[in-house]
C-alpha positions as CSV (number, residue, x, y, z in Angstrom):
1,M,23.2,3.6,-1.5
2,A,23.9,1.8,1.7
3,T,22.9,-1.7,2.4
4,T,19.6,-2.2,4.3
5,T,17.2,-4.8,5.5
6,Q,13.7,-5.8,4.5
7,R,12.5,-4.6,7.9
8,V,13.9,-1.1,7.3
9,I,12.4,-0.9,3.8
10,Y,8.9,-1.7,5.1
11,A,9.2,0.7,8.1
12,N,10.1,3.5,5.7
13,L,7.4,2.6,3.2
14,L,4.9,2.8,6.1
15,A,6.4,6.1,7.1
16,D,6.0,7.4,3.5
17,L,2.3,6.5,3.6
18,E,1.9,8.1,7.1
19,T,3.6,11.3,5.9
20,S,1.2,11.5,3.0
21,A,-1.7,11.0,5.4
22,D,-0.4,14.0,7.4
23,E,-0.1,16.4,4.4
24,V,-2.9,18.8,3.7
25,S,-3.4,18.8,-0.1
26,S,-5.7,17.4,-2.7
27,D,-3.3,14.5,-3.4
28,S,-2.7,13.5,0.2
29,I,-4.2,10.3,1.6
30,N,-7.3,11.1,3.6
31,V,-7.0,8.4,6.3
32,S,-5.9,8.4,9.9
33,K,-2.4,7.0,10.5
34,E,-4.0,4.6,13.0
35,Y,-5.5,2.7,10.0
36,I,-2.2,2.3,8.0
37,Y,-0.4,-0.9,9.1
38,I,1.8,-3.8,8.0
39,T,-0.1,-7.1,8.3
40,P,-1.2,-9.9,6.1
41,V,-4.7,-9.7,7.6
42,A,-7.0,-6.6,7.7
43,I,-8.0,-5.4,11.1
44,F,-11.4,-3.6,11.2
45,S,-13.0,-1.4,13.8
46,Q,-16.2,0.5,14.0
47,A,-14.5,3.9,13.8
48,D,-12.7,3.6,10.5
49,D,-14.0,3.8,7.0
50,K,-10.7,3.4,5.1
51,I,-7.8,1.1,5.8
52,I,-4.4,0.8,4.1
53,Q,-2.8,-2.6,4.5
54,L,0.9,-3.1,3.6
55,I,1.5,-6.8,2.8
56,P,5.2,-7.8,2.7
57,G,6.5,-10.0,-0.1
58,V,9.3,-12.4,-0.5
59,P,12.8,-11.0,-1.5
60,E,14.2,-12.3,-4.8
61,P,18.0,-12.0,-5.0
62,Q,19.2,-10.5,-8.3
63,T,22.9,-11.0,-7.8
64,E,25.3,-13.6,-6.3
65,T,24.9,-14.4,-2.7
66,S,28.2,-13.0,-1.5
67,G,29.2,-9.5,-0.6
68,I,26.7,-6.8,-1.4
69,G,23.6,-8.0,-3.3
70,L,20.6,-6.5,-5.0
71,V,17.2,-7.8,-3.9
72,E,14.0,-7.0,-5.7
73,E,10.7,-7.7,-4.0
74,D,7.1,-7.5,-4.9
75,F,4.7,-6.4,-2.2
76,K,1.0,-5.6,-2.1
77,I,-1.0,-2.8,-0.8
78,A,-4.6,-3.6,0.0
79,V,-6.8,-0.5,0.3
80,W,-10.1,-1.2,2.1
81,V,-13.0,1.3,1.9
82,R,-16.4,1.0,3.7
83,V,-19.1,1.1,1.1
84,F,-22.8,1.6,1.7
85,L,-24.6,-0.4,-0.9
86,D,-28.3,-0.1,-1.7
87,S,-30.8,-2.9,-1.5
88,Y,-29.9,-4.0,-5.1
89,G,-26.1,-3.7,-4.6
90,Q,-25.9,-1.2,-7.5
91,S,-24.6,1.8,-5.6
92,T,-21.4,3.0,-7.4
93,E,-21.2,6.5,-5.9
94,R,-19.0,5.4,-3.0
95,I,-16.7,3.6,-5.5
96,T,-16.4,6.1,-8.3
97,N,-17.0,9.6,-6.8
98,A,-14.1,11.8,-7.6
99,T,-14.0,13.4,-4.1
100,Y,-14.6,10.6,-1.6
101,G,-14.9,7.4,-3.6
102,A,-12.7,4.3,-3.3
103,L,-11.1,5.0,-6.7
104,K,-9.9,8.4,-5.5
105,F,-8.5,6.9,-2.4
106,V,-6.6,4.2,-4.4
107,S,-5.2,6.8,-6.7
108,Q,-3.9,8.9,-3.7
109,V,-2.2,5.8,-2.3
110,R,-0.6,5.1,-5.7
111,Q,0.7,8.6,-6.0
112,A,2.2,8.4,-2.5
113,L,4.1,5.2,-3.3
114,I,5.1,5.4,-6.9
115,Q,8.8,6.4,-7.2
116,S,9.2,6.4,-3.4
117,D,12.7,5.4,-2.4
118,A,11.6,4.3,1.1
119,S,13.2,7.4,2.7
120,G,16.4,7.1,0.7
121,V,17.2,3.4,1.5
122,A,15.9,1.8,-1.6
123,T,18.3,1.3,-4.6
124,I,15.4,1.0,-7.1
125,P,12.3,3.1,-6.3
126,V,8.9,1.7,-6.0
127,R,7.2,0.7,-9.3
128,W,3.5,-0.1,-9.7
129,I,3.2,-3.6,-11.3
130,G,-0.5,-4.1,-11.4
131,G,-3.8,-3.5,-9.8
132,S,-7.2,-5.1,-9.3
133,V,-10.9,-4.3,-9.5
134,P,-13.0,-3.5,-6.5
135,M,-13.8,-6.7,-4.6
136,E,-16.0,-7.6,-1.7
137,T,-15.5,-10.5,0.7
138,A,-18.0,-12.5,2.7
139,E,-15.7,-12.1,5.7
140,A,-16.0,-8.3,5.6
141,P,-19.5,-7.3,4.5
142,G,-19.9,-3.6,3.6
143,W,-16.2,-3.3,2.7
144,V,-14.6,-3.1,-0.8
145,Y,-10.9,-3.6,-1.3
146,Y,-8.4,-3.0,-4.1
147,E,-5.1,-4.9,-4.1
148,D,-2.2,-3.3,-5.9
149,T,1.2,-5.0,-6.5
150,Y,4.4,-2.9,-6.4
151,R,8.1,-3.7,-6.8
152,I,11.1,-2.2,-5.0
153,G,14.8,-3.0,-5.1
154,Y,17.4,-2.6,-2.3
155,E,20.9,-3.6,-1.5
156,I,21.7,-6.1,1.3
157,A,25.0,-7.4,2.7
158,W,25.1,-11.2,2.6
159,S,26.3,-12.7,5.8
């Protein structure tokens, strides 16, 4: 493996997600590439119903800070899905439906990322660390999100 930078890692992870969005299969991510982005804050528009938000983490050096070093980093993926709730807030169809529900979408994103090597630049492939339950926020009514934590390792050259 060659040395790389955090910027290249995230650009390639984003490319992996976009490639999965382009594929035509039952496991591909069913979302427009326009709604997959790297940002700490979600950006909503009227046209979308699904968003994938890649949230960078903080690199943690695993080796000495001289020469070539190994860095591991935890990052988050927030998956936002528009959900139409009934008057009692009990509608689970949009969350659990096996064809178009939020859980299906989250599982497709996980499959696209797990064991990804960020287009060959990562030393240690992406591992899923943990996930969350569907959450709603007052700032985004009508949207549910899941936030998964992943870990990746890559080599850098200390300067």
